[in-house]
PyMOL Python script that loads the backbone (N, CA, C, O; Angstrom):
from pymol import cmd

cmd.read_pdbstr("""\
ATOM      1  N   MET A   1      53.955 -18.578-113.813  1.00  0.00           N
ATOM      2  CA  MET A   1      54.194 -19.680-112.893  1.00  0.00           C
ATOM      3  C   MET A   1      52.868 -20.344-112.544  1.00  0.00           C
ATOM      4  O   MET A   1      51.892 -19.664-112.227  1.00  0.00           O
ATOM      5  N   LEU A   2      52.834 -21.650-112.600  1.00  0.00           N
ATOM      6  CA  LEU A   2      51.619 -22.387-112.315  1.00  0.00           C
ATOM      7  C   LEU A   2      51.420 -22.536-110.816  1.00  0.00           C
ATOM      8  O   LEU A   2      52.376 -22.698-110.057  1.00  0.00           O
ATOM      9  N   GLU A   3      50.177 -22.479-110.412  1.00  0.00           N
ATOM     10  CA  GLU A   3      49.868 -22.698-109.009  1.00  0.00           C
ATOM     11  C   GLU A   3      49.765 -24.194-108.736  1.00  0.00           C
ATOM     12  O   GLU A   3      49.734 -25.002-109.665  1.00  0.00           O
ATOM     13  N   ASN A   4      49.711 -24.554-107.465  1.00  0.00           N
ATOM     14  CA  ASN A   4      49.738 -25.967-107.077  1.00  0.00           C
ATOM     15  C   ASN A   4      48.594 -26.759-107.675  1.00  0.00           C
ATOM     16  O   ASN A   4      48.808 -27.877-108.144  1.00  0.00           O
ATOM     17  N   LEU A   5      47.381 -26.214-107.673  1.00  0.00           N
ATOM     18  CA  LEU A   5      46.241 -26.949-108.207  1.00  0.00           C
ATOM     19  C   LEU A   5      46.404 -27.190-109.701  1.00  0.00           C
ATOM     20  O   LEU A   5      46.082 -28.272-110.192  1.00  0.00           O
ATOM     21  N   GLU A   6      46.904 -26.184-110.434  1.00  0.00           N
ATOM     22  CA  GLU A   6      47.118 -26.356-111.867  1.00  0.00           C
ATOM     23  C   GLU A   6      48.195 -27.401-112.138  1.00  0.00           C
ATOM     24  O   GLU A   6      48.066 -28.203-113.063  1.00  0.00           O
ATOM     25  N   LEU A   7      49.262 -27.394-111.330  1.00  0.00           N
ATOM     26  CA  LEU A   7      50.301 -28.411-111.470  1.00  0.00           C
ATOM     27  C   LEU A   7      49.755 -29.800-111.188  1.00  0.00           C
ATOM     28  O   LEU A   7      50.077 -30.759-111.889  1.00  0.00           O
ATOM     29  N   PHE A   8      48.923 -29.900-110.152  1.00  0.00           N
ATOM     30  CA  PHE A   8      48.313 -31.189-109.826  1.00  0.00           C
ATOM     31  C   PHE A   8      47.471 -31.691-110.989  1.00  0.00           C
ATOM     32  O   PHE A   8      47.531 -32.871-111.338  1.00  0.00           O
ATOM     33  N   LYS A   9      46.685 -30.802-111.592  1.00  0.00           N
ATOM     34  CA  LYS A   9      45.838 -31.205-112.719  1.00  0.00           C
ATOM     35  C   LYS A   9      46.676 -31.700-113.886  1.00  0.00           C
ATOM     36  O   LYS A   9      46.321 -32.685-114.534  1.00  0.00           O
ATOM     37  N   LEU A  10      47.789 -31.021-114.159  1.00  0.00           N
ATOM     38  CA  LEU A  10      48.645 -31.456-115.258  1.00  0.00           C
ATOM     39  C   LEU A  10      49.286 -32.802-114.966  1.00  0.00           C
ATOM     40  O   LEU A  10      49.338 -33.672-115.835  1.00  0.00           O
ATOM     41  N   ARG A  11      49.778 -32.975-113.731  1.00  0.00           N
ATOM     42  CA  ARG A  11      50.427 -34.239-113.381  1.00  0.00           C
ATOM     43  C   ARG A  11      49.444 -35.396-113.366  1.00  0.00           C
ATOM     44  O   ARG A  11      49.769 -36.490-113.826  1.00  0.00           O
ATOM     45  N   ALA A  12      48.274 -35.174-112.857  1.00  0.00           N
ATOM     46  CA  ALA A  12      47.293 -36.255-112.734  1.00  0.00           C
ATOM     47  C   ALA A  12      46.542 -36.483-114.035  1.00  0.00           C
ATOM     48  O   ALA A  12      45.802 -37.459-114.160  1.00  0.00           O
ATOM     49  N   GLY A  13      46.722 -35.604-114.997  1.00  0.00           N
ATOM     50  CA  GLY A  13      45.981 -35.739-116.240  1.00  0.00           C
ATOM     51  C   GLY A  13      44.506 -35.501-116.018  1.00  0.00           C
ATOM     52  O   GLY A  13      43.664 -36.069-116.713  1.00  0.00           O
ATOM     53  N   ALA A  14      44.194 -34.659-115.048  1.00  0.00           N
ATOM     54  CA  ALA A  14      42.803 -34.451-114.651  1.00  0.00           C
ATOM     55  C   ALA A  14      42.351 -33.041-114.991  1.00  0.00           C
ATOM     56  O   ALA A  14      41.631 -32.421-114.208  1.00  0.00           O
ATOM     57  N   ALA A  15      42.754 -32.527-116.132  1.00  0.00           N
ATOM     58  CA  ALA A  15      42.407 -31.151-116.488  1.00  0.00           C
ATOM     59  C   ALA A  15      40.893 -30.959-116.559  1.00  0.00           C
ATOM     60  O   ALA A  15      40.393 -29.883-116.232  1.00  0.00           O
ATOM     61  N   ASN A  16      40.170 -31.975-116.975  1.00  0.00           N
ATOM     62  CA  ASN A  16      38.711 -31.861-117.073  1.00  0.00           C
ATOM     63  C   ASN A  16      37.990 -32.749-116.066  1.00  0.00           C
ATOM     64  O   ASN A  16      36.765 -32.862-116.108  1.00  0.00           O
ATOM     65  N   ASN A  17      38.732 -33.378-115.165  1.00  0.00           N
ATOM     66  CA  ASN A  17      38.114 -34.317-114.243  1.00  0.00           C
ATOM     67  C   ASN A  17      38.538 -33.966-112.818  1.00  0.00           C
ATOM     68  O   ASN A  17      39.711 -34.098-112.469  1.00  0.00           O
ATOM     69  N   ASP A  18      37.600 -33.526-112.005  1.00  0.00           N
ATOM     70  CA  ASP A  18      37.897 -33.118-110.632  1.00  0.00           C
ATOM     71  C   ASP A  18      37.594 -34.217-109.617  1.00  0.00           C
ATOM     72  O   ASP A  18      37.575 -33.962-108.413  1.00  0.00           O
ATOM     73  N   ARG A  19      37.361 -35.421-110.091  1.00  0.00           N
ATOM     74  CA  ARG A  19      36.991 -36.508-109.184  1.00  0.00           C
ATOM     75  C   ARG A  19      38.068 -36.789-108.143  1.00  0.00           C
ATOM     76  O   ARG A  19      37.759 -36.958-106.964  1.00  0.00           O
ATOM     77  N   GLN A  20      39.320 -36.839-108.563  1.00  0.00           N
ATOM     78  CA  GLN A  20      40.399 -37.144-107.618  1.00  0.00           C
ATOM     79  C   GLN A  20      40.585 -36.005-106.630  1.00  0.00           C
ATOM     80  O   GLN A  20      40.825 -36.247-105.447  1.00  0.00           O
ATOM     81  N   ARG A  21      40.477 -34.763-107.098  1.00  0.00           N
ATOM     82  CA  ARG A  21      40.603 -33.611-106.201  1.00  0.00           C
ATOM     83  C   ARG A  21      39.483 -33.622-105.166  1.00  0.00           C
ATOM     84  O   ARG A  21      39.729 -33.370-103.986  1.00  0.00           O
ATOM     85  N   ASN A  22      38.258 -33.911-105.594  1.00  0.00           N
ATOM     86  CA  ASN A  22      37.136 -33.969-104.659  1.00  0.00           C
ATOM     87  C   ASN A  22      37.317 -35.096-103.648  1.00  0.00           C
ATOM     88  O   ASN A  22      36.950 -34.947-102.482  1.00  0.00           O
ATOM     89  N   ARG A  23      37.877 -36.213-104.081  1.00  0.00           N
ATOM     90  CA  ARG A  23      38.128 -37.326-103.168  1.00  0.00           C
ATOM     91  C   ARG A  23      39.174 -36.937-102.126  1.00  0.00           C
ATOM     92  O   ARG A  23      39.040 -37.282-100.952  1.00  0.00           O
ATOM     93  N   MET A  24      40.215 -36.218-102.553  1.00  0.00           N
ATOM     94  CA  MET A  24      41.244 -35.786-101.618  1.00  0.00           C
ATOM     95  C   MET A  24      40.677 -34.794-100.602  1.00  0.00           C
ATOM     96  O   MET A  24      41.012 -34.855 -99.419  1.00  0.00           O
ATOM     97  N   ILE A  25      39.830 -33.891-101.058  1.00  0.00           N
ATOM     98  CA  ILE A  25      39.203 -32.929-100.148  1.00  0.00           C
ATOM     99  C   ILE A  25      38.328 -33.660 -99.141  1.00  0.00           C
ATOM    100  O   ILE A  25      38.354 -33.347 -97.950  1.00  0.00           O
ATOM    101  N   LEU A  26      37.561 -34.624 -99.610  1.00  0.00           N
ATOM    102  CA  LEU A  26      36.700 -35.395 -98.716  1.00  0.00           C
ATOM    103  C   LEU A  26      37.526 -36.177 -97.698  1.00  0.00           C
ATOM    104  O   LEU A  26      37.148 -36.257 -96.529  1.00  0.00           O
ATOM    105  N   ASP A  27      38.653 -36.757 -98.127  1.00  0.00           N
ATOM    106  CA  ASP A  27      39.520 -37.486 -97.198  1.00  0.00           C
ATOM    107  C   ASP A  27      40.101 -36.565 -96.133  1.00  0.00           C
ATOM    108  O   ASP A  27      40.167 -36.940 -94.963  1.00  0.00           O
ATOM    109  N   LYS A  28      40.523 -35.365 -96.523  1.00  0.00           N
ATOM    110  CA  LYS A  28      41.052 -34.399 -95.547  1.00  0.00           C
ATOM    111  C   LYS A  28      39.966 -34.001 -94.551  1.00  0.00           C
ATOM    112  O   LYS A  28      40.221 -33.900 -93.350  1.00  0.00           O
ATOM    113  N   LYS A  29      38.756 -33.776 -95.057  1.00  0.00           N
ATOM    114  CA  LYS A  29      37.648 -33.386 -94.190  1.00  0.00           C
ATOM    115  C   LYS A  29      37.307 -34.517 -93.225  1.00  0.00           C
ATOM    116  O   LYS A  29      37.032 -34.272 -92.051  1.00  0.00           O
ATOM    117  N   ARG A  30      37.325 -35.749 -93.715  1.00  0.00           N
ATOM    118  CA  ARG A  30      37.028 -36.900 -92.871  1.00  0.00           C
ATOM    119  C   ARG A  30      38.063 -37.050 -91.759  1.00  0.00           C
ATOM    120  O   ARG A  30      37.705 -37.328 -90.615  1.00  0.00           O
ATOM    121  N   SER A  31      39.345 -36.867 -92.088  1.00  0.00           N
ATOM    122  CA  SER A  31      40.377 -36.990 -91.059  1.00  0.00           C
ATOM    123  C   SER A  31      40.290 -35.850 -90.044  1.00  0.00           C
ATOM    124  O   SER A  31      40.571 -36.050 -88.862  1.00  0.00           O
ATOM    125  N   MET A  32      39.900 -34.650 -90.498  1.00  0.00           N
ATOM    126  CA  MET A  32      39.743 -33.549 -89.547  1.00  0.00           C
ATOM    127  C   MET A  32      38.585 -33.817 -88.590  1.00  0.00           C
ATOM    128  O   MET A  32      38.701 -33.565 -87.391  1.00  0.00           O
ATOM    129  N   HIS A  33      37.477 -34.323 -89.108  1.00  0.00           N
ATOM    130  CA  HIS A  33      36.337 -34.629 -88.236  1.00  0.00           C
ATOM    131  C   HIS A  33      36.673 -35.736 -87.240  1.00  0.00           C
ATOM    132  O   HIS A  33      36.184 -35.721 -86.110  1.00  0.00           O
ATOM    133  N   ARG A  34      37.490 -36.681 -87.642  1.00  0.00           N
ATOM    134  CA  ARG A  34      37.912 -37.728 -86.720  1.00  0.00           C
ATOM    135  C   ARG A  34      38.807 -37.139 -85.628  1.00  0.00           C
ATOM    136  O   ARG A  34      38.694 -37.510 -84.460  1.00  0.00           O
ATOM    137  N   ALA A  35      39.699 -36.216 -86.015  1.00  0.00           N
ATOM    138  CA  ALA A  35      40.558 -35.559 -85.027  1.00  0.00           C
ATOM    139  C   ALA A  35      39.726 -34.710 -84.072  1.00  0.00           C
ATOM    140  O   ALA A  35      40.063 -34.602 -82.893  1.00  0.00           O
ATOM    141  N   LEU A  36      38.655 -34.113 -84.559  1.00  0.00           N
ATOM    142  CA  LEU A  36      37.785 -33.317 -83.685  1.00  0.00           C
ATOM    143  C   LEU A  36      37.141 -34.180 -82.614  1.00  0.00           C
ATOM    144  O   LEU A  36      36.855 -33.702 -81.516  1.00  0.00           O
ATOM    145  N   LEU A  37      36.914 -35.443 -82.926  1.00  0.00           N
ATOM    146  CA  LEU A  37      36.307 -36.343 -81.948  1.00  0.00           C
ATOM    147  C   LEU A  37      37.305 -36.856 -80.917  1.00  0.00           C
ATOM    148  O   LEU A  37      36.974 -36.973 -79.737  1.00  0.00           O
ATOM    149  N   TYR A  38      38.523 -37.162 -81.353  1.00  0.00           N
ATOM    150  CA  TYR A  38      39.442 -37.904 -80.499  1.00  0.00           C
ATOM    151  C   TYR A  38      40.671 -37.131 -80.021  1.00  0.00           C
ATOM    152  O   TYR A  38      41.416 -37.647 -79.188  1.00  0.00           O
ATOM    153  N   SER A  39      40.912 -35.911 -80.515  1.00  0.00           N
ATOM    154  CA  SER A  39      42.116 -35.181 -80.144  1.00  0.00           C
ATOM    155  C   SER A  39      41.898 -34.378 -78.870  1.00  0.00           C
ATOM    156  O   SER A  39      40.827 -33.809 -78.659  1.00  0.00           O
ATOM    157  N   TYR A  40      42.917 -34.337 -78.027  1.00  0.00           N
ATOM    158  CA  TYR A  40      42.840 -33.514 -76.820  1.00  0.00           C
ATOM    159  C   TYR A  40      42.951 -32.032 -77.162  1.00  0.00           C
ATOM    160  O   TYR A  40      42.705 -31.185 -76.303  1.00  0.00           O
ATOM    161  N   GLN A  41      43.320 -31.700 -78.414  1.00  0.00           N
ATOM    162  CA  GLN A  41      43.446 -30.313 -78.831  1.00  0.00           C
ATOM    163  C   GLN A  41      42.167 -29.763 -79.454  1.00  0.00           C
ATOM    164  O   GLN A  41      42.149 -28.622 -79.916  1.00  0.00           O
ATOM    165  N   SER A  42      41.108 -30.550 -79.474  1.00  0.00           N
ATOM    166  CA  SER A  42      39.851 -30.033 -80.014  1.00  0.00           C
ATOM    167  C   SER A  42      39.095 -29.290 -78.906  1.00  0.00           C
ATOM    168  O   SER A  42      39.172 -29.642 -77.729  1.00  0.00           O
ATOM    169  N   ALA A  43      38.370 -28.262 -79.321  1.00  0.00           N
ATOM    170  CA  ALA A  43      37.650 -27.432 -78.353  1.00  0.00           C
ATOM    171  C   ALA A  43      36.399 -26.867 -79.014  1.00  0.00           C
ATOM    172  O   ALA A  43      36.269 -26.863 -80.239  1.00  0.00           O
ATOM    173  N   TRP A  44      35.490 -26.395 -78.182  1.00  0.00           N
ATOM    174  CA  TRP A  44      34.278 -25.741 -78.671  1.00  0.00           C
ATOM    175  C   TRP A  44      34.559 -24.251 -78.827  1.00  0.00           C
ATOM    176  O   TRP A  44      35.077 -23.618 -77.907  1.00  0.00           O
ATOM    177  N   ILE A  45      34.218 -23.684 -79.993  1.00  0.00           N
ATOM    178  CA  ILE A  45      34.392 -22.249 -80.209  1.00  0.00           C
ATOM    179  C   ILE A  45      33.142 -21.686 -80.879  1.00  0.00           C
ATOM    180  O   ILE A  45      32.347 -22.424 -81.461  1.00  0.00           O
ATOM    181  N   ARG A  46      32.982 -20.366 -80.786  1.00  0.00           N
ATOM    182  CA  ARG A  46      31.973 -19.653 -81.562  1.00  0.00           C
ATOM    183  C   ARG A  46      32.467 -18.238 -81.766  1.00  0.00           C
ATOM    184  O   ARG A  46      33.300 -17.735 -81.013  1.00  0.00           O
ATOM    185  N   LYS A  47      31.930 -17.597 -82.810  1.00  0.00           N
ATOM    186  CA  LYS A  47      32.350 -16.234 -83.101  1.00  0.00           C
ATOM    187  C   LYS A  47      32.012 -15.335 -81.928  1.00  0.00           C
ATOM    188  O   LYS A  47      30.956 -15.466 -81.309  1.00  0.00           O
ATOM    189  N   ASP A  48      32.918 -14.423 -81.632  1.00  0.00           N
ATOM    190  CA  ASP A  48      32.737 -13.496 -80.520  1.00  0.00           C
ATOM    191  C   ASP A  48      31.551 -12.571 -80.785  1.00  0.00           C
ATOM    192  O   ASP A  48      31.315 -12.165 -81.923  1.00  0.00           O
ATOM    193  N   ASN A  49      30.816 -12.245 -79.740  1.00  0.00           N
ATOM    194  CA  ASN A  49      29.667 -11.339 -79.806  1.00  0.00           C
ATOM    195  C   ASN A  49      28.617 -11.808 -80.812  1.00  0.00           C
ATOM    196  O   ASN A  49      28.043 -10.994 -81.536  1.00  0.00           O
ATOM    197  N   SER A  50      28.369 -13.092 -80.860  1.00  0.00           N
ATOM    198  CA  SER A  50      27.352 -13.611 -81.773  1.00  0.00           C
ATOM    199  C   SER A  50      26.486 -14.620 -81.041  1.00  0.00           C
ATOM    200  O   SER A  50      26.855 -15.134 -79.985  1.00  0.00           O
ATOM    201  N   ASN A  51      25.359 -14.886 -81.607  1.00  0.00           N
ATOM    202  CA  ASN A  51      24.455 -15.889 -81.057  1.00  0.00           C
ATOM    203  C   ASN A  51      24.535 -17.188 -81.848  1.00  0.00           C
ATOM    204  O   ASN A  51      23.659 -18.048 -81.742  1.00  0.00           O
ATOM    205  N   ASP A  52      25.602 -17.323 -82.650  1.00  0.00           N
ATOM    206  CA  ASP A  52      25.778 -18.539 -83.441  1.00  0.00           C
ATOM    207  C   ASP A  52      25.983 -19.732 -82.525  1.00  0.00           C
ATOM    208  O   ASP A  52      26.381 -19.591 -81.368  1.00  0.00           O
ATOM    209  N   ASP A  53      25.705 -20.898 -83.061  1.00  0.00           N
ATOM    210  CA  ASP A  53      25.939 -22.122 -82.312  1.00  0.00           C
ATOM    211  C   ASP A  53      27.431 -22.368 -82.148  1.00  0.00           C
ATOM    212  O   ASP A  53      28.249 -21.864 -82.918  1.00  0.00           O
ATOM    213  N   TRP A  54      27.762 -23.133 -81.154  1.00  0.00           N
ATOM    214  CA  TRP A  54      29.146 -23.531 -80.916  1.00  0.00           C
ATOM    215  C   TRP A  54      29.535 -24.565 -81.961  1.00  0.00           C
ATOM    216  O   TRP A  54      28.690 -25.340 -82.408  1.00  0.00           O
ATOM    217  N   CYS A  55      30.789 -24.587 -82.350  1.00  0.00           N
ATOM    218  CA  CYS A  55      31.299 -25.598 -83.275  1.00  0.00           C
ATOM    219  C   CYS A  55      32.636 -26.120 -82.757  1.00  0.00           C
ATOM    220  O   CYS A  55      33.291 -25.468 -81.944  1.00  0.00           O
ATOM    221  N   ARG A  56      33.029 -27.278 -83.225  1.00  0.00           N
ATOM    222  CA  ARG A  56      34.293 -27.884 -82.807  1.00  0.00           C
ATOM    223  C   ARG A  56      35.418 -27.373 -83.698  1.00  0.00           C
ATOM    224  O   ARG A  56      35.228 -27.150 -84.894  1.00  0.00           O
ATOM    225  N   ALA A  57      36.591 -27.191 -83.102  1.00  0.00           N
ATOM    226  CA  ALA A  57      37.777 -26.756 -83.835  1.00  0.00           C
ATOM    227  C   ALA A  57      39.015 -27.370 -83.193  1.00  0.00           C
ATOM    228  O   ALA A  57      39.013 -27.707 -82.009  1.00  0.00           O
ATOM    229  N   LEU A  58      40.057 -27.507 -83.980  1.00  0.00           N
ATOM    230  CA  LEU A  58      41.346 -27.936 -83.453  1.00  0.00           C
ATOM    231  C   LEU A  58      42.163 -26.688 -83.149  1.00  0.00           C
ATOM    232  O   LEU A  58      42.295 -25.807 -83.998  1.00  0.00           O
ATOM    233  N   ILE A  59      42.706 -26.612 -81.952  1.00  0.00           N
ATOM    234  CA  ILE A  59      43.532 -25.476 -81.548  1.00  0.00           C
ATOM    235  C   ILE A  59      44.914 -26.020 -81.211  1.00  0.00           C
ATOM    236  O   ILE A  59      45.124 -26.610 -80.151  1.00  0.00           O
ATOM    237  N   ASN A  60      45.856 -25.809 -82.135  1.00  0.00           N
ATOM    238  CA  ASN A  60      47.213 -26.332 -81.996  1.00  0.00           C
ATOM    239  C   ASN A  60      48.181 -25.218 -81.620  1.00  0.00           C
ATOM    240  O   ASN A  60      48.064 -24.103 -82.130  1.00  0.00           O
ATOM    241  N   PRO A  61      49.134 -25.500 -80.737  1.00  0.00           N
ATOM    242  CA  PRO A  61      50.115 -24.466 -80.388  1.00  0.00           C
ATOM    243  C   PRO A  61      51.028 -24.169 -81.568  1.00  0.00           C
ATOM    244  O   PRO A  61      51.415 -25.073 -82.308  1.00  0.00           O
ATOM    245  N   ASP A  62      51.368 -22.897 -81.740  1.00  0.00           N
ATOM    246  CA  ASP A  62      52.276 -22.495 -82.799  1.00  0.00           C
ATOM    247  C   ASP A  62      53.550 -21.909 -82.212  1.00  0.00           C
ATOM    248  O   ASP A  62      54.645 -22.414 -82.462  1.00  0.00           O
ATOM    249  N   ARG A  63      53.408 -20.838 -81.427  1.00  0.00           N
ATOM    250  CA  ARG A  63      54.556 -20.169 -80.823  1.00  0.00           C
ATOM    251  C   ARG A  63      54.205 -19.721 -79.423  1.00  0.00           C
ATOM    252  O   ARG A  63      53.107 -19.217 -79.186  1.00  0.00           O
ATOM    253  N   VAL A  64      55.097 -19.895 -78.522  1.00  0.00           N
ATOM    254  CA  VAL A  64      54.912 -19.389 -77.166  1.00  0.00           C
ATOM    255  C   VAL A  64      56.008 -18.359 -76.908  1.00  0.00           C
ATOM    256  O   VAL A  64      57.194 -18.686 -76.891  1.00  0.00           O
ATOM    257  N   LYS A  65      55.598 -17.136 -76.712  1.00  0.00           N
ATOM    258  CA  LYS A  65      56.530 -16.044 -76.407  1.00  0.00           C
ATOM    259  C   LYS A  65      56.296 -15.597 -74.975  1.00  0.00           C
ATOM    260  O   LYS A  65      55.368 -16.061 -74.312  1.00  0.00           O
ATOM    261  N   PHE A  66      57.132 -14.706 -74.512  1.00  0.00           N
ATOM    262  CA  PHE A  66      57.031 -14.224 -73.146  1.00  0.00           C
ATOM    263  C   PHE A  66      55.706 -13.494 -72.895  1.00  0.00           C
ATOM    264  O   PHE A  66      55.104 -13.657 -71.834  1.00  0.00           O
ATOM    265  N   ASP A  67      55.253 -12.696 -73.861  1.00  0.00           N
ATOM    266  CA  ASP A  67      54.067 -11.872 -73.627  1.00  0.00           C
ATOM    267  C   ASP A  67      52.837 -12.303 -74.429  1.00  0.00           C
ATOM    268  O   ASP A  67      51.779 -11.689 -74.289  1.00  0.00           O
ATOM    269  N   TYR A  68      52.943 -13.335 -75.260  1.00  0.00           N
ATOM    270  CA  TYR A  68      51.762 -13.828 -75.972  1.00  0.00           C
ATOM    271  C   TYR A  68      51.945 -15.289 -76.359  1.00  0.00           C
ATOM    272  O   TYR A  68      53.045 -15.839 -76.296  1.00  0.00           O
ATOM    273  N   ASP A  69      50.850 -15.892 -76.756  1.00  0.00           N
ATOM    274  CA  ASP A  69      50.826 -17.304 -77.130  1.00  0.00           C
ATOM    275  C   ASP A  69      50.058 -17.409 -78.438  1.00  0.00           C
ATOM    276  O   ASP A  69      48.876 -17.071 -78.477  1.00  0.00           O
ATOM    277  N   GLU A  70      50.692 -17.867 -79.506  1.00  0.00           N
ATOM    278  CA  GLU A  70      50.023 -17.997 -80.800  1.00  0.00           C
ATOM    279  C   GLU A  70      49.508 -19.420 -80.969  1.00  0.00           C
ATOM    280  O   GLU A  70      50.155 -20.386 -80.565  1.00  0.00           O
ATOM    281  N   LYS A  71      48.331 -19.525 -81.573  1.00  0.00           N
ATOM    282  CA  LYS A  71      47.722 -20.823 -81.843  1.00  0.00           C
ATOM    283  C   LYS A  71      47.336 -20.904 -83.317  1.00  0.00           C
ATOM    284  O   LYS A  71      47.136 -19.881 -83.972  1.00  0.00           O
ATOM    285  N   ILE A  72      47.234 -22.112 -83.824  1.00  0.00           N
ATOM    286  CA  ILE A  72      46.706 -22.368 -85.160  1.00  0.00           C
ATOM    287  C   ILE A  72      45.338 -23.016 -84.963  1.00  0.00           C
ATOM    288  O   ILE A  72      45.221 -24.061 -84.324  1.00  0.00           O
ATOM    289  N   VAL A  73      44.313 -22.388 -85.516  1.00  0.00           N
ATOM    290  CA  VAL A  73      42.952 -22.875 -85.350  1.00  0.00           C
ATOM    291  C   VAL A  73      42.486 -23.476 -86.668  1.00  0.00           C
ATOM    292  O   VAL A  73      42.543 -22.824 -87.711  1.00  0.00           O
ATOM    293  N   SER A  74      42.024 -24.723 -86.617  1.00  0.00           N
ATOM    294  CA  SER A  74      41.481 -25.403 -87.790  1.00  0.00           C
ATOM    295  C   SER A  74      40.005 -25.646 -87.539  1.00  0.00           C
ATOM    296  O   SER A  74      39.624 -26.345 -86.601  1.00  0.00           O
ATOM    297  N   VAL A  75      39.180 -25.056 -88.397  1.00  0.00           N
ATOM    298  CA  VAL A  75      37.735 -25.192 -88.261  1.00  0.00           C
ATOM    299  C   VAL A  75      37.150 -25.429 -89.649  1.00  0.00           C
ATOM    300  O   VAL A  75      37.697 -24.967 -90.651  1.00  0.00           O
ATOM    301  N   ASP A  76      36.054 -26.139 -89.697  1.00  0.00           N
ATOM    302  CA  ASP A  76      35.403 -26.435 -90.972  1.00  0.00           C
ATOM    303  C   ASP A  76      34.988 -25.135 -91.652  1.00  0.00           C
ATOM    304  O   ASP A  76      34.473 -24.229 -90.997  1.00  0.00           O
ATOM    305  N   TRP A  77      35.208 -25.037 -92.959  1.00  0.00           N
ATOM    306  CA  TRP A  77      34.943 -23.792 -93.684  1.00  0.00           C
ATOM    307  C   TRP A  77      33.464 -23.435 -93.681  1.00  0.00           C
ATOM    308  O   TRP A  77      33.114 -22.274 -93.893  1.00  0.00           O
ATOM    309  N   GLU A  78      32.600 -24.396 -93.449  1.00  0.00           N
ATOM    310  CA  GLU A  78      31.146 -24.152 -93.464  1.00  0.00           C
ATOM    311  C   GLU A  78      30.705 -23.181 -92.379  1.00  0.00           C
ATOM    312  O   GLU A  78      29.626 -22.596 -92.480  1.00  0.00           O
ATOM    313  N   TYR A  79      31.520 -22.998 -91.338  1.00  0.00           N
ATOM    314  CA  TYR A  79      31.146 -22.126 -90.233  1.00  0.00           C
ATOM    315  C   TYR A  79      31.455 -20.658 -90.512  1.00  0.00           C
ATOM    316  O   TYR A  79      31.060 -19.791 -89.731  1.00  0.00           O
ATOM    317  N   GLY A  80      32.146 -20.364 -91.597  1.00  0.00           N
ATOM    318  CA  GLY A  80      32.349 -18.992 -92.021  1.00  0.00           C
ATOM    319  C   GLY A  80      33.411 -18.206 -91.272  1.00  0.00           C
ATOM    320  O   GLY A  80      33.374 -16.976 -91.282  1.00  0.00           O
ATOM    321  N   PHE A  81      34.349 -18.871 -90.627  1.00  0.00           N
ATOM    322  CA  PHE A  81      35.446 -18.157 -89.979  1.00  0.00           C
ATOM    323  C   PHE A  81      36.428 -17.669 -91.035  1.00  0.00           C
ATOM    324  O   PHE A  81      36.682 -18.358 -92.023  1.00  0.00           O
ATOM    325  N   LYS A  82      36.975 -16.481 -90.823  1.00  0.00           N
ATOM    326  CA  LYS A  82      37.970 -15.904 -91.718  1.00  0.00           C
ATOM    327  C   LYS A  82      39.186 -15.489 -90.891  1.00  0.00           C
ATOM    328  O   LYS A  82      39.065 -15.317 -89.678  1.00  0.00           O
ATOM    329  N   PRO A  83      40.346 -15.326 -91.511  1.00  0.00           N
ATOM    330  CA  PRO A  83      41.517 -14.840 -90.768  1.00  0.00           C
ATOM    331  C   PRO A  83      41.208 -13.487 -90.128  1.00  0.00           C
ATOM    332  O   PRO A  83      40.654 -12.592 -90.766  1.00  0.00           O
ATOM    333  N   GLY A  84      41.574 -13.361 -88.871  1.00  0.00           N
ATOM    334  CA  GLY A  84      41.331 -12.116 -88.140  1.00  0.00           C
ATOM    335  C   GLY A  84      40.064 -12.120 -87.307  1.00  0.00           C
ATOM    336  O   GLY A  84      39.862 -11.220 -86.492  1.00  0.00           O
ATOM    337  N   ASP A  85      39.200 -13.121 -87.493  1.00  0.00           N
ATOM    338  CA  ASP A  85      37.991 -13.216 -86.671  1.00  0.00           C
ATOM    339  C   ASP A  85      38.373 -13.524 -85.232  1.00  0.00           C
ATOM    340  O   ASP A  85      39.317 -14.271 -84.973  1.00  0.00           O
ATOM    341  N   THR A  86      37.637 -12.945 -84.310  1.00  0.00           N
ATOM    342  CA  THR A  86      37.816 -13.297 -82.894  1.00  0.00           C
ATOM    343  C   THR A  86      36.737 -14.308 -82.527  1.00  0.00           C
ATOM    344  O   THR A  86      35.652 -14.326 -83.109  1.00  0.00           O
ATOM    345  N   PHE A  87      37.057 -15.144 -81.553  1.00  0.00           N
ATOM    346  CA  PHE A  87      36.102 -16.179 -81.158  1.00  0.00           C
ATOM    347  C   PHE A  87      36.186 -16.428 -79.680  1.00  0.00           C
ATOM    348  O   PHE A  87      37.177 -16.116 -79.020  1.00  0.00           O
ATOM    349  N   GLU A  88      35.113 -17.000 -79.180  1.00  0.00           N
ATOM    350  CA  GLU A  88      35.039 -17.396 -77.774  1.00  0.00           C
ATOM    351  C   GLU A  88      35.415 -18.866 -77.703  1.00  0.00           C
ATOM    352  O   GLU A  88      34.975 -19.667 -78.528  1.00  0.00           O
ATOM    353  N   TRP A  89      36.218 -19.215 -76.731  1.00  0.00           N
ATOM    354  CA  TRP A  89      36.764 -20.561 -76.606  1.00  0.00           C
ATOM    355  C   TRP A  89      36.242 -21.128 -75.299  1.00  0.00           C
ATOM    356  O   TRP A  89      36.479 -20.561 -74.233  1.00  0.00           O
ATOM    357  N   GLY A  90      35.533 -22.240 -75.379  1.00  0.00           N
ATOM    358  CA  GLY A  90      34.957 -22.777 -74.159  1.00  0.00           C
ATOM    359  C   GLY A  90      35.115 -24.240 -73.996  1.00  0.00           C
ATOM    360  O   GLY A  90      34.664 -24.802 -72.998  1.00  0.00           O
TER     361      GLY A  90
END
""", "prot")
cmd.dss("prot")
cmd.show_as("cartoon", "prot")
cmd.util.cbc("prot")
cmd.orient("prot")
């Protein structure tokens, strides 16, 4: 079974040309940075127990339960966050 990126390459005829994929990635990154500036859901975060600089992230509600509240955090990959990382929210 082909994965999404391989299917995209076949459909776009871009098996040897990543220009369109890079443009799409850049467009997604540009829209995220714009949302970080203007969205009420953007916040400053940094990795817990670290001296790293603060960075901007989007914190969107996912599920609200009686005993916990789940959020979806979108942060630029350059900051090195991974699933399961804890962070300070300020």
